[in-house]
N, C-alpha and C positions, 0 to 999 in steps of 0.2 A: 636589320642593318648589321654589317660586320665591320669591325675596326681592326686594322693591322697596326700593331705597336712598334715604334722605332725608337732608338736611343741616339741622341746626338751629343757626343762628348767632344767638346771643342770643335774640331773639323772632321771628326770621324762619325759617319752614319753607319749604324748596324741594326739588324733586326733584333727586337727584344726577344731573348731566349725563352721568356715566359709566354710568348704569343704563338699561337698555332698558325703557321703559314702554309699548311697543307690543304689540299682539296680546293684550291681557288680555281674556279671554272671561268673561262673567257666568256665575254658577252653580257655581263651585267651592266646596269645603268642605275645610278643613284643608290647603290647598295654598299659599295666598299668605300671606307674612309681610312685615312691615315692619321695616326696620333703620334706625337713626338714628345719624348722626355728630353728636355734641352738643358745643357750645362749653363752656368752663369754667363759664359761668354756671349750668349745670345740675348741677354737681358736688354730691354728697350729697343730691340731691333724690329723692323718690319721684316717678316719672314715669309718667303715664298718657296714653293716646291716645284721643281721641274720634273715632268714626266716625259719619257721618250721611249721609242722602240726603234732600234736601228738608227737611221738618220732622221726619222720623223719625230718632231717635238710637238707636244700638246700644250694647250694654253696653261701657263703657270697658274698655280692655285695658291692663294694667300692663306697662311695658317691663322686661324681665328684665335680668340681669347682663351679658348679651351685647348689650344695647341693641336687642333685638328684641321683637316681639309678633306674635301671630296676627291676621290681619284677620278679623273676625267674619263668619260665613257670610251673615247677613242683609244686610250691606253689599254682598256680592258677588252679589246677585240683581238688581241694578239696572244701568242703562247707565253709571252713574258712582257714585262715592262721594266724600265729603269727609273730610278728615283734619285734626286739630288736636292739638297736644301741650300738656300741662299738667305743671307740676312744683311740688313743695312740700317745704319743710323748715322747721324751727322759725323762725318770724318772717319767712318769705320765701315768696312765691308768684310764679310766672312762667308765661306762656302764649304761644303762637304765633298767627300768622295761620292762617286756614283755607285749604286748597287742595283742588282737585278732581282726581280721578283718573278718566280715561275708561276704560270697559271696552267698547271698540267691536268687539272680536273680529276685528280685522284690517281693518275697514272704514275708509275715509278719513274 
């Protein structure tokens, strides 16, 4: 299994610079997971991740207690996918920007 690490600082989602995002190849299933380092703003929130490609959205994935979720297989069939995080607790909602992850299979 491969884990892609992301950082969520308030409402800004970025790729963790310590994580290798190269050589992701489209077509895997049950192999790629996303892990999130979250700022305190996200404490006590139910957190979900939206994955999309173009206008197609895939089933949202709930972030578990280890701050991880599976990347849905539908999103992994394309040359790239978008990712965005949402959080909610009583009287409070927060969301991040959307970023794109390339699946270029080692091609420049």
